[in-house]
FITORGU-764216 format. One record per atom (N, C-alpha, C): residue in three letters; atom name; x, y, z. Coordinates in Angstrom, 3 decimals. Layout:
@res: ALA | atom: CA | u: X | v: Y | w: Z
...
//
This chain:
@res: MET | atom: N | u: 31.797 | v: 44.342 | w: 45.472
@res: MET | atom: CA | u: 32.547 | v: 44.350 | w: 46.709
@res: MET | atom: C | u: 33.986 | v: 43.896 | w: 46.435
@res: SER | atom: N | u: 34.211 | v: 42.601 | w: 46.452
@res: SER | atom: CA | u: 35.560 | v: 42.108 | w: 46.161
@res: SER | atom: C | u: 35.538 | v: 41.356 | w: 44.842
@res: LYS | atom: N | u: 36.682 | v: 41.355 | w: 44.201
@res: LYS | atom: CA | u: 36.798 | v: 40.641 | w: 42.934
@res: LYS | atom: C | u: 37.115 | v: 39.185 | w: 43.214
@res: ILE | atom: N | u: 36.353 | v: 38.293 | w: 42.610
@res: ILE | atom: CA | u: 36.626 | v: 36.862 | w: 42.705
@res: ILE | atom: C | u: 37.277 | v: 36.454 | w: 41.385
@res: PRO | atom: N | u: 38.484 | v: 35.888 | w: 41.472
@res: PRO | atom: CA | u: 39.154 | v: 35.486 | w: 40.220
@res: PRO | atom: C | u: 38.316 | v: 34.469 | w: 39.459
@res: ALA | atom: N | u: 38.489 | v: 34.464 | w: 38.141
@res: ALA | atom: CA | u: 37.740 | v: 33.534 | w: 37.296
@res: ALA | atom: C | u: 37.968 | v: 32.096 | w: 37.745
@res: GLU | atom: N | u: 39.200 | v: 31.775 | w: 38.101
@res: GLU | atom: CA | u: 39.523 | v: 30.430 | w: 38.582
@res: GLU | atom: C | u: 39.965 | v: 30.554 | w: 40.038
@res: VAL | atom: N | u: 39.112 | v: 30.102 | w: 40.948
@res: VAL | atom: CA | u: 39.408 | v: 30.214 | w: 42.375
@res: VAL | atom: C | u: 40.237 | v: 29.020 | w: 42.814
@res: LYS | atom: N | u: 41.414 | v: 29.311 | w: 43.378
@res: LYS | atom: CA | u: 42.277 | v: 28.245 | w: 43.883
@res: LYS | atom: C | u: 41.878 | v: 27.923 | w: 45.312
@res: PRO | atom: N | u: 41.856 | v: 26.643 | w: 45.679
@res: PRO | atom: CA | u: 41.571 | v: 26.291 | w: 47.071
@res: PRO | atom: C | u: 42.642 | v: 26.861 | w: 47.998
@res: VAL | atom: N | u: 42.235 | v: 27.218 | w: 49.195
@res: VAL | atom: CA | u: 43.140 | v: 27.777 | w: 50.192
@res: VAL | atom: C | u: 43.416 | v: 26.765 | w: 51.295
@res: LEU | atom: N | u: 42.388 | v: 25.998 | w: 51.665
@res: LEU | atom: CA | u: 42.519 | v: 25.058 | w: 52.783
@res: LEU | atom: C | u: 43.132 | v: 23.736 | w: 52.344
@res: MET | atom: N | u: 43.859 | v: 23.123 | w: 53.267
@res: MET | atom: CA | u: 44.485 | v: 21.826 | w: 53.019
@res: MET | atom: C | u: 43.410 | v: 20.761 | w: 52.830
@res: SER | atom: N | u: 43.642 | v: 19.897 | w: 51.865
@res: SER | atom: CA | u: 42.734 | v: 18.787 | w: 51.606
@res: SER | atom: C | u: 43.496 | v: 17.729 | w: 50.814
@res: ALA | atom: N | u: 42.819 | v: 16.638 | w: 50.505
@res: ALA | atom: CA | u: 43.447 | v: 15.582 | w: 49.708
@res: ALA | atom: C | u: 43.846 | v: 16.098 | w: 48.325
@res: THR | atom: N | u: 43.115 | v: 17.088 | w: 47.816
@res: THR | atom: CA | u: 43.433 | v: 17.642 | w: 46.501
@res: THR | atom: C | u: 44.260 | v: 18.921 | w: 46.582
@res: ASN | atom: N | u: 44.558 | v: 19.381 | w: 47.792
@res: ASN | atom: CA | u: 45.373 | v: 20.584 | w: 47.991
@res: ASN | atom: C | u: 46.263 | v: 20.395 | w: 49.220
@res: GLN | atom: N | u: 47.231 | v: 19.486 | w: 49.099
@res: GLN | atom: CA | u: 48.098 | v: 19.149 | w: 50.225
@res: GLN | atom: C | u: 48.941 | v: 20.321 | w: 50.706
@res: ASP | atom: N | u: 49.159 | v: 21.307 | w: 49.873
@res: ASP | atom: CA | u: 49.969 | v: 22.469 | w: 50.248
@res: ASP | atom: C | u: 49.129 | v: 23.602 | w: 50.833
@res: GLY | atom: N | u: 47.844 | v: 23.359 | w: 51.034
@res: GLY | atom: CA | u: 46.970 | v: 24.397 | w: 51.558
@res: GLY | atom: C | u: 47.179 | v: 24.637 | w: 53.048
@res: TRP | atom: N | u: 46.476 | v: 25.618 | w: 53.558
@res: TRP | atom: CA | u: 46.550 | v: 25.990 | w: 54.967
@res: TRP | atom: C | u: 45.626 | v: 25.111 | w: 55.804
@res: LYS | atom: N | u: 46.011 | v: 24.835 | w: 57.019
@res: LYS | atom: CA | u: 45.090 | v: 24.293 | w: 58.001
@res: LYS | atom: C | u: 44.295 | v: 25.486 | w: 58.530
@res: LEU | atom: N | u: 43.007 | v: 25.309 | w: 58.705
@res: LEU | atom: CA | u: 42.157 | v: 26.408 | w: 59.138
@res: LEU | atom: C | u: 42.660 | v: 27.044 | w: 60.431
@res: GLU | atom: N | u: 43.110 | v: 26.215 | w: 61.369
@res: GLU | atom: CA | u: 43.571 | v: 26.730 | w: 62.659
@res: GLU | atom: C | u: 44.897 | v: 27.484 | w: 62.544
@res: ASP | atom: N | u: 45.592 | v: 27.336 | w: 61.444
@res: ASP | atom: CA | u: 46.815 | v: 28.106 | w: 61.197
@res: ASP | atom: C | u: 46.520 | v: 29.379 | w: 60.388
@res: LEU | atom: N | u: 45.530 | v: 29.304 | w: 59.522
@res: LEU | atom: CA | u: 45.182 | v: 30.434 | w: 58.670
@res: LEU | atom: C | u: 44.533 | v: 31.569 | w: 59.457
@res: MET | atom: N | u: 43.668 | v: 31.239 | w: 60.401
@res: MET | atom: CA | u: 42.945 | v: 32.284 | w: 61.126
@res: MET | atom: C | u: 43.883 | v: 33.221 | w: 61.905
@res: PRO | atom: N | u: 44.855 | v: 32.710 | w: 62.679
@res: PRO | atom: CA | u: 45.766 | v: 33.632 | w: 63.360
@res: PRO | atom: C | u: 46.622 | v: 34.444 | w: 62.382
@res: GLN | atom: N | u: 46.970 | v: 33.846 | w: 61.251
@res: GLN | atom: CA | u: 47.744 | v: 34.577 | w: 60.238
@res: GLN | atom: C | u: 46.932 | v: 35.761 | w: 59.712
@res: LEU | atom: N | u: 45.662 | v: 35.508 | w: 59.383
@res: LEU | atom: CA | u: 44.806 | v: 36.588 | w: 58.912
@res: LEU | atom: C | u: 44.626 | v: 37.651 | w: 59.990
@res: ALA | atom: N | u: 44.419 | v: 37.207 | w: 61.235
@res: ALA | atom: CA | u: 44.253 | v: 38.150 | w: 62.338
@res: ALA | atom: C | u: 45.488 | v: 39.033 | w: 62.484
@res: MET | atom: N | u: 46.655 | v: 38.434 | w: 62.372
@res: MET | atom: CA | u: 47.900 | v: 39.184 | w: 62.501
@res: MET | atom: C | u: 48.033 | v: 40.223 | w: 61.378
@res: GLU | atom: N | u: 47.649 | v: 39.848 | w: 60.164
@res: GLU | atom: CA | u: 47.744 | v: 40.781 | w: 59.044
@res: GLU | atom: C | u: 46.747 | v: 41.931 | w: 59.189
@res: ILE | atom: N | u: 45.550 | v: 41.633 | w: 59.661
@res: ILE | atom: CA | u: 44.555 | v: 42.686 | w: 59.860
@res: ILE | atom: C | u: 44.997 | v: 43.613 | w: 60.987
@res: LYS | atom: N | u: 45.574 | v: 43.051 | w: 62.044
@res: LYS | atom: CA | u: 46.080 | v: 43.876 | w: 63.141
@res: LYS | atom: C | u: 47.175 | v: 44.812 | w: 62.645
@res: ALA | atom: N | u: 48.058 | v: 44.308 | w: 61.789
@res: ALA | atom: CA | u: 49.127 | v: 45.150 | w: 61.241
@res: ALA | atom: C | u: 48.540 | v: 46.304 | w: 60.431
@res: LYS | atom: N | u: 47.492 | v: 46.033 | w: 59.661
@res: LYS | atom: CA | u: 46.835 | v: 47.101 | w: 58.908
@res: LYS | atom: C | u: 46.188 | v: 48.099 | w: 59.863
@res: ASN | atom: N | u: 45.565 | v: 47.578 | w: 60.923
@res: ASN | atom: CA | u: 44.925 | v: 48.450 | w: 61.903
@res: ASN | atom: C | u: 45.957 | v: 49.331 | w: 62.597
@res: ASP | atom: N | u: 47.111 | v: 48.774 | w: 62.880
@res: ASP | atom: CA | u: 48.165 | v: 49.547 | w: 63.547
@res: ASP | atom: C | u: 48.606 | v: 50.741 | w: 62.697
@res: LYS | atom: N | u: 48.524 | v: 50.599 | w: 61.376
@res: LYS | atom: CA | u: 48.933 | v: 51.688 | w: 60.484
@res: LYS | atom: C | u: 47.964 | v: 52.865 | w: 60.526
@res: ILE | atom: N | u: 46.716 | v: 52.614 | w: 60.938
@res: ILE | atom: CA | u: 45.721 | v: 53.692 | w: 60.939
@res: ILE | atom: C | u: 45.288 | v: 54.090 | w: 62.344
@res: LYS | atom: N | u: 45.940 | v: 53.553 | w: 63.366
@res: LYS | atom: CA | u: 45.468 | v: 53.776 | w: 64.739
@res: LYS | atom: C | u: 45.548 | v: 55.230 | w: 65.198
@res: HIS | atom: N | u: 46.365 | v: 56.051 | w: 64.554
@res: HIS | atom: CA | u: 46.478 | v: 57.455 | w: 64.958
@res: HIS | atom: C | u: 45.491 | v: 58.357 | w: 64.216
@res: ASP | atom: N | u: 44.754 | v: 57.778 | w: 63.288
@res: ASP | atom: CA | u: 43.744 | v: 58.531 | w: 62.547
@res: ASP | atom: C | u: 42.456 | v: 58.504 | w: 63.370
@res: THR | atom: N | u: 42.035 | v: 59.638 | w: 63.880
@res: THR | atom: CA | u: 40.875 | v: 59.695 | w: 64.782
@res: THR | atom: C | u: 39.598 | v: 60.162 | w: 64.093
@res: ARG | atom: N | u: 39.623 | v: 60.215 | w: 62.778
@res: ARG | atom: CA | u: 38.390 | v: 60.576 | w: 62.074
@res: ARG | atom: C | u: 37.351 | v: 59.475 | w: 62.261
@res: PRO | atom: N | u: 36.061 | v: 59.832 | w: 62.252
@res: PRO | atom: CA | u: 35.004 | v: 58.843 | w: 62.496
@res: PRO | atom: C | u: 35.071 | v: 57.606 | w: 61.593
@res: VAL | atom: N | u: 35.354 | v: 57.799 | w: 60.314
@res: VAL | atom: CA | u: 35.424 | v: 56.650 | w: 59.402
@res: VAL | atom: C | u: 36.574 | v: 55.727 | w: 59.804
@res: SER | atom: N | u: 37.712 | v: 56.303 | w: 60.157
@res: SER | atom: CA | u: 38.853 | v: 55.495 | w: 60.571
@res: SER | atom: C | u: 38.535 | v: 54.723 | w: 61.851
@res: ILE | atom: N | u: 37.886 | v: 55.378 | w: 62.794
@res: ILE | atom: CA | u: 37.509 | v: 54.705 | w: 64.046
@res: ILE | atom: C | u: 36.559 | v: 53.541 | w: 63.754
@res: LEU | atom: N | u: 35.594 | v: 53.762 | w: 62.850
@res: LEU | atom: CA | u: 34.661 | v: 52.691 | w: 62.470
@res: LEU | atom: C | u: 35.407 | v: 51.516 | w: 61.853
@res: VAL | atom: N | u: 36.326 | v: 51.807 | w: 60.945
@res: VAL | atom: CA | u: 37.114 | v: 50.743 | w: 60.293
@res: VAL | atom: C | u: 37.953 | v: 49.998 | w: 61.334
@res: GLN | atom: N | u: 38.592 | v: 50.741 | w: 62.230
@res: GLN | atom: CA | u: 39.396 | v: 50.098 | w: 63.276
@res: GLN | atom: C | u: 38.544 | v: 49.191 | w: 64.158
@res: ASN | atom: N | u: 37.358 | v: 49.660 | w: 64.518
@res: ASN | atom: CA | u: 36.464 | v: 48.837 | w: 65.340
@res: ASN | atom: C | u: 35.988 | v: 47.599 | w: 64.587
@res: ASN | atom: N | u: 35.664 | v: 47.779 | w: 63.313
@res: ASN | atom: CA | u: 35.269 | v: 46.619 | w: 62.495
@res: ASN | atom: C | u: 36.408 | v: 45.618 | w: 62.400
@res: ASN | atom: N | u: 37.626 | v: 46.114 | w: 62.179
@res: ASN | atom: CA | u: 38.775 | v: 45.219 | w: 62.097
@res: ASN | atom: C | u: 38.981 | v: 44.464 | w: 63.406
@res: ALA | atom: N | u: 38.814 | v: 45.155 | w: 64.530
@res: ALA | atom: CA | u: 38.963 | v: 44.494 | w: 65.831
@res: ALA | atom: C | u: 37.929 | v: 43.383 | w: 65.986
@res: GLU | atom: N | u: 36.717 | v: 43.635 | w: 65.526
@res: GLU | atom: CA | u: 35.667 | v: 42.616 | w: 65.610
@res: GLU | atom: C | u: 35.979 | v: 41.439 | w: 64.679
@res: ILE | atom: N | u: 36.478 | v: 41.727 | w: 63.497
@res: ILE | atom: CA | u: 36.876 | v: 40.660 | w: 62.565
@res: ILE | atom: C | u: 37.959 | v: 39.797 | w: 63.201
@res: ILE | atom: N | u: 38.931 | v: 40.427 | w: 63.840
@res: ILE | atom: CA | u: 40.010 | v: 39.686 | w: 64.506
@res: ILE | atom: C | u: 39.437 | v: 38.770 | w: 65.579
@res: GLU | atom: N | u: 38.488 | v: 39.269 | w: 66.363
@res: GLU | atom: CA | u: 37.842 | v: 38.433 | w: 67.394
@res: GLU | atom: C | u: 37.177 | v: 37.220 | w: 66.758
@res: HIS | atom: N | u: 36.488 | v: 37.429 | w: 65.648
@res: HIS | atom: CA | u: 35.819 | v: 36.314 | w: 64.961
@res: HIS | atom: C | u: 36.828 | v: 35.302 | w: 64.423
@res: LEU | atom: N | u: 37.938 | v: 35.787 | w: 63.899
@res: LEU | atom: CA | u: 38.956 | v: 34.871 | w: 63.384
@res: LEU | atom: C | u: 39.496 | v: 33.973 | w: 64.500
@res: TYR | atom: N | u: 39.744 | v: 34.560 | w: 65.667
@res: TYR | atom: CA | u: 40.227 | v: 33.751 | w: 66.790
@res: TYR | atom: C | u: 39.144 | v: 32.800 | w: 67.295
@res: ALA | atom: N | u: 37.875 | v: 33.209 | w: 67.212
@res: ALA | atom: CA | u: 36.778 | v: 32.307 | w: 67.589
@res: ALA | atom: C | u: 36.725 | v: 31.110 | w: 66.637
@res: ILE | atom: N | u: 36.955 | v: 31.347 | w: 65.357
@res: ILE | atom: CA | u: 37.003 | v: 30.265 | w: 64.364
@res: ILE | atom: C | u: 38.142 | v: 29.314 | w: 64.700
@res: GLU | atom: N | u: 39.293 | v: 29.859 | w: 65.032
@res: GLU | atom: CA | u: 40.440 | v: 29.014 | w: 65.399
@res: GLU | atom: C | u: 40.090 | v: 28.132 | w: 66.599
@res: ARG | atom: N | u: 39.452 | v: 28.709 | w: 67.618
@res: ARG | atom: CA | u: 39.088 | v: 27.927 | w: 68.810
@res: ARG | atom: C | u: 38.098 | v: 26.818 | w: 68.462
@res: LEU | atom: N | u: 37.107 | v: 27.122 | w: 67.632
@res: LEU | atom: CA | u: 36.137 | v: 26.100 | w: 67.219
@res: LEU | atom: C | u: 36.822 | v: 24.966 | w: 66.470
@res: GLN | atom: N | u: 37.736 | v: 25.318 | w: 65.582
@res: GLN | atom: CA | u: 38.450 | v: 24.292 | w: 64.819
@res: GLN | atom: C | u: 39.274 | v: 23.407 | w: 65.751
@res: CYS | atom: N | u: 39.924 | v: 24.009 | w: 66.729
@res: CYS | atom: CA | u: 40.720 | v: 23.226 | w: 67.687
@res: CYS | atom: C | u: 39.824 | v: 22.290 | w: 68.493
@res: ARG | atom: N | u: 38.625 | v: 22.747 | w: 68.834
@res: ARG | atom: CA | u: 37.684 | v: 21.859 | w: 69.551
@res: ARG | atom: C | u: 37.269 | v: 20.692 | w: 68.664
@res: SER | atom: N | u: 37.099 | v: 20.950 | w: 67.379
@res: SER | atom: CA | u: 36.770 | v: 19.855 | w: 66.451
@res: SER | atom: C | u: 37.908 | v: 18.844 | w: 66.405
@res: TYR | atom: N | u: 39.145 | v: 19.335 | w: 66.350
@res: TYR | atom: CA | u: 40.296 | v: 18.425 | w: 66.328
@res: TYR | atom: C | u: 40.394 | v: 17.608 | w: 67.608
@res: GLU | atom: N | u: 40.046 | v: 18.202 | w: 68.735
@res: GLU | atom: CA | u: 40.050 | v: 17.448 | w: 69.993
@res: GLU | atom: C | u: 39.090 | v: 16.258 | w: 69.892
@res: GLN | atom: N | u: 37.928 | v: 16.484 | w: 69.318
@res: GLN | atom: CA | u: 36.955 | v: 15.404 | w: 69.152
@res: GLN | atom: C | u: 37.433 | v: 14.378 | w: 68.138
@res: LEU | atom: N | u: 38.031 | v: 14.848 | w: 67.045
@res: LEU | atom: CA | u: 38.523 | v: 13.920 | w: 66.027
@res: LEU | atom: C | u: 39.630 | v: 13.023 | w: 66.576
@res: ARG | atom: N | u: 40.443 | v: 13.549 | w: 67.481
@res: ARG | atom: CA | u: 41.520 | v: 12.736 | w: 68.069
@res: ARG | atom: C | u: 40.963 | v: 11.543 | w: 68.843
@res: THR | atom: N | u: 39.731 | v: 11.634 | w: 69.325
@res: THR | atom: CA | u: 39.131 | v: 10.501 | w: 70.035
@res: THR | atom: C | u: 38.845 | v: 9.342 | w: 69.082
@res: LEU | atom: N | u: 38.822 | v: 9.630 | w: 67.773
@res: LEU | atom: CA | u: 38.560 | v: 8.589 | w: 66.778
@res: LEU | atom: C | u: 39.825 | v: 7.973 | w: 66.210
@res: GLY | atom: N | u: 40.966 | v: 8.598 | w: 66.476
@res: GLY | atom: CA | u: 42.227 | v: 8.073 | w: 65.967
@res: GLY | atom: C | u: 43.155 | v: 9.189 | w: 65.560
@res: PRO | atom: N | u: 44.374 | v: 8.818 | w: 65.160
@res: PRO | atom: CA | u: 45.368 | v: 9.832 | w: 64.790
@res: PRO | atom: C | u: 45.039 | v: 10.495 | w: 63.451
@res: ASP | atom: N | u: 45.531 | v: 11.704 | w: 63.285
@res: ASP | atom: CA | u: 45.392 | v: 12.439 | w: 62.030
@res: ASP | atom: C | u: 46.408 | v: 11.871 | w: 61.049
@res: GLU | atom: N | u: 45.945 | v: 11.328 | w: 59.949
@res: GLU | atom: CA | u: 46.827 | v: 10.749 | w: 58.936
@res: GLU | atom: C | u: 47.188 | v: 11.752 | w: 57.850
@res: GLY | atom: N | u: 46.805 | v: 13.008 | w: 58.020
@res: GLY | atom: CA | u: 47.144 | v: 14.033 | w: 57.045
@res: GLY | atom: C | u: 46.182 | v: 14.058 | w: 55.877
@res: PRO | atom: N | u: 46.418 | v: 14.965 | w: 54.934
@res: PRO | atom: CA | u: 45.471 | v: 15.152 | w: 53.843
@res: PRO | atom: C | u: 45.334 | v: 13.955 | w: 52.910
@res: LEU | atom: N | u: 46.335 | v: 13.092 | w: 52.864
@res: LEU | atom: CA | u: 46.254 | v: 11.926 | w: 51.975
@res: LEU | atom: C | u: 45.880 | v: 10.648 | w: 52.729
@res: GLY | atom: N | u: 45.769 | v: 10.734 | w: 54.051
@res: GLY | atom: CA | u: 45.452 | v: 9.563 | w: 54.852
@res: GLY | atom: C | u: 43.964 | v: 9.254 | w: 54.890
@res: GLN | atom: N | u: 43.636 | v: 8.253 | w: 55.675
@res: GLN | atom: CA | u: 42.250 | v: 7.824 | w: 55.837
@res: GLN | atom: C | u: 41.491 | v: 8.856 | w: 56.672
@res: PRO | atom: N | u: 40.363 | v: 9.359 | w: 56.165
@res: PRO | atom: CA | u: 39.585 | v: 10.307 | w: 56.966
@res: PRO | atom: C | u: 38.974 | v: 9.621 | w: 58.185
@res: ARG | atom: N | u: 38.799 | v: 10.383 | w: 59.254
@res: ARG | atom: CA | u: 38.220 | v: 9.835 | w: 60.481
@res: ARG | atom: C | u: 36.703 | v: 9.929 | w: 60.494
@res: ILE | atom: N | u: 36.144 | v: 10.829 | w: 59.721
@res: ILE | atom: CA | u: 34.690 | v: 10.951 | w: 59.601
@res: ILE | atom: C | u: 34.350 | v: 11.190 | w: 58.134
@res: GLY | atom: N | u: 33.115 | v: 10.935 | w: 57.765
@res: GLY | atom: CA | u: 32.669 | v: 11.179 | w: 56.394
@res: GLY | atom: C | u: 32.249 | v: 9.900 | w: 55.697
@res: ASN | atom: N | u: 31.907 | v: 10.032 | w: 54.436
@res: ASN | atom: CA | u: 31.376 | v: 8.916 | w: 53.648
@res: ASN | atom: C | u: 32.392 | v: 7.801 | w: 53.415
@res: GLU | atom: N | u: 33.680 | v: 8.110 | w: 53.443
@res: GLU | atom: CA | u: 34.697 | v: 7.107 | w: 53.144
@res: GLU | atom: C | u: 35.017 | v: 6.209 | w: 54.345
@res: VAL | atom: N | u: 34.420 | v: 6.521 | w: 55.502
@res: VAL | atom: CA | u: 34.714 | v: 5.776 | w: 56.730
@res: VAL | atom: C | u: 33.563 | v: 4.808 | w: 56.977
@res: PRO | atom: N | u: 33.870 | v: 3.514 | w: 57.228
@res: PRO | atom: CA | u: 32.793 | v: 2.587 | w: 57.567
@res: PRO | atom: C | u: 32.126 | v: 3.033 | w: 58.871
@res: HIS | atom: N | u: 30.802 | v: 3.100 | w: 58.864
@res: HIS | atom: CA | u: 30.067 | v: 3.534 | w: 60.055
@res: HIS | atom: C | u: 29.944 | v: 2.378 | w: 61.036
@res: VAL | atom: N | u: 30.281 | v: 2.657 | w: 62.275
@res: VAL | atom: CA | u: 30.168 | v: 1.668 | w: 63.334
@res: VAL | atom: C | u: 28.992 | v: 2.046 | w: 64.198
@res: ILE | atom: N | u: 28.086 | v: 1.136 | w: 64.378
@res: ILE | atom: CA | u: 26.936 | v: 1.392 | w: 65.245
@res: ILE | atom: C | u: 27.318 | v: 0.949 | w: 66.650
@res: ALA | atom: N | u: 27.268 | v: 1.915 | w: 67.563
@res: ALA | atom: CA | u: 27.659 | v: 1.623 | w: 68.943
@res: ALA | atom: C | u: 26.474 | v: 1.269 | w: 69.791
//
């Protein structure tokens, strides 16, 4: 299907990849690029082209759904404190002392 490079570079921002993308920023970017590709083939009415265009439209919908889910996660994380960035203290996970409420 697709070629995976021998050495896969991280894409998402993290403590070890501070220059990476935030998921909620990457999804609209990908959606925009797929839409641009779809726009190039929108006048092709052959069945295969229509199928590809419909698949691309569905992929775009999923990308925006991912963005919305990520934003909902951030809303919940904000209840635990401010975002300190990729090098700051995480708000959830093993590195955070667990508080029993």
